[in-house]
C-alpha positions in Angstrom: -65.9 15.3 -29.3 -68.4 13.7 -31.7 -71.7 15.6 -31.8 -73.7 12.5 -32.5 -73.5 8.7 -32.5 -74.2 6.0 -35.0 -77.4 5.2 -33.0 -78.4 8.9 -33.7 -77.7 8.5 -37.4 -79.2 5.1 -38.0 -82.9 6.2 -38.1 -82.0 8.6 -40.9 -80.6 5.7 -42.9 -83.0 3.1 -41.8 -83.5 1.8 -45.4 -79.9 0.5 -45.4 -80.4 -1.6 -42.2 -77.9 -2.1 -39.4 -74.2 -1.7 -40.1 -71.9 -4.3 -38.7 -68.3 -5.6 -39.1 -69.6 -7.6 -42.1 -71.2 -4.8 -44.0 -69.6 -2.8 -46.8 -69.2 0.1 -44.4 -68.4 -1.2 -41.0 -69.6 0.4 -37.7 -66.0 1.6 -37.2 -66.0 3.2 -40.7 -69.3 4.9 -40.0 -67.8 6.1 -36.6 -64.9 7.6 -38.5 -67.3 9.5 -40.8 -69.1 10.9 -37.8 -65.8 12.0 -36.3 -64.9 13.7 -39.5 -68.2 15.6 -39.7 -67.8 16.6 -36.0 -64.3 17.9 -36.7 -65.5 19.9 -39.7 -68.2 21.5 -37.4 -65.6 22.3 -34.8 -63.4 23.8 -37.6 -66.2 26.0 -38.8 -67.0 27.1 -35.2 -63.3 27.9 -34.5 -63.0 29.9 -37.8 -66.0 31.9 -36.7 -64.5 32.5 -33.3 -66.7 30.3 -31.1 -65.2 28.7 -28.0 -64.7 24.9 -28.2 -65.8 22.7 -26.6 -69.4 23.9 -27.0 -71.3 23.8 -23.7 -74.5 25.6 -24.5 -77.3 23.0 -24.5 -79.3 24.6 -27.4 -76.2 24.9 -29.5 -75.2 21.2 -28.8 -78.7 20.1 -29.8 -78.4 22.0 -33.1 -74.9 20.7 -33.7 -76.1 17.2 -33.1 -78.8 17.6 -35.8 -76.2 19.0 -38.2 -73.8 16.2 -37.4 -76.6 13.6 -38.0 -77.4 15.1 -41.4 -73.7 15.3 -42.5 -72.9 11.8 -41.2 -76.0 10.3 -42.8 -75.1 11.9 -46.2 -71.5 10.6 -46.0 -72.6 7.1 -44.9 -75.1 6.9 -47.8 -72.6 8.3 -50.4 -70.1 5.7 -49.1 -72.5 2.8 -49.5 -74.2 4.1 -52.7 -71.6 6.1 -54.7 -73.7 5.9 -57.9 -75.2 9.1 -59.3 -78.7 7.5 -59.1 -80.9 6.1 -56.4 -80.5 6.7 -52.7 -76.9 8.1 -53.2 -77.8 10.2 -56.1 -78.5 13.9 -56.4 -82.2 13.3 -56.0 -81.9 10.7 -53.2 -81.7 10.7 -49.5 -78.0 11.5 -49.5 -78.5 14.8 -51.3 -81.3 15.8 -48.9 -79.0 15.2 -45.9 -76.2 17.1 -47.6 -78.4 20.1 -48.1 -79.5 20.1 -44.5 -75.8 19.8 -43.4 -74.8 22.6 -45.8 -77.6 24.8 -44.4 -76.2 24.2 -40.9 -72.6 25.1 -42.0 -74.0 28.3 -43.6 -75.7 29.2 -40.3 -72.5 28.7 -38.4 -70.6 30.8 -41.0 -73.2 33.6 -40.4 -72.6 33.5 -36.7 -76.2 32.4 -36.0 -75.7 29.2 -34.1 -77.1 30.2 -30.7 -77.9 33.5 -29.1 -76.1 32.7 -25.8 -72.9 31.2 -27.1 -69.7 33.0 -26.4 -67.1 33.9 -29.0 -63.5 33.3 -28.1 -62.9 37.1 -27.7 -65.4 37.1 -24.8 -68.2 38.4 -27.1 -71.7 37.2 -26.3 -73.4 36.4 -29.6 -76.7 37.8 -28.4 -75.4 41.3 -27.7 -72.4 41.4 -30.1 -70.2 43.2 -27.5 -67.3 42.0 -25.5 -68.4 41.1 -22.0 -65.6 43.2 -20.4 -66.8 46.3 -22.3 -70.3 47.6 -22.0 -69.9 50.5 -24.3 -68.5 51.2 -27.8 -65.9 53.7 -28.8 -65.9 56.0 -31.7 -62.5 56.8 -33.3 -61.5 57.9 -36.8 -65.1 57.7 -38.0 -65.6 54.1 -36.9 -67.3 52.4 -34.0 -65.6 49.6 -32.2 
């Protein structure tokens, strides 16, 4: 599932104008980049143990924003691969890449949403499995 659409991303890249089948990067090509960013987000979520598909509305809104930033960066880098200007390290692509990287880092820290559920049944807000409401102490460790 894609977390955003080209219509979501277009305002972030308004300086490049509308993509079409005649532009250097077609709408289908941009859609592929969005799908790749969405897949990367899902991979990070799975690696952290989140259940996929995400159904939490706050988490989906956050993932949409991350997908928009990551997709905007990839679209700009595709259209402007030079190291200067809009695609350069000081341009819009770099700003979107930073926002996307910050989002990935938040996922990696497990801080996406307080009410999302990890695949082991653990609610992120309380940090404990839903089927256990207490912790055990054994061999000097809590679990």
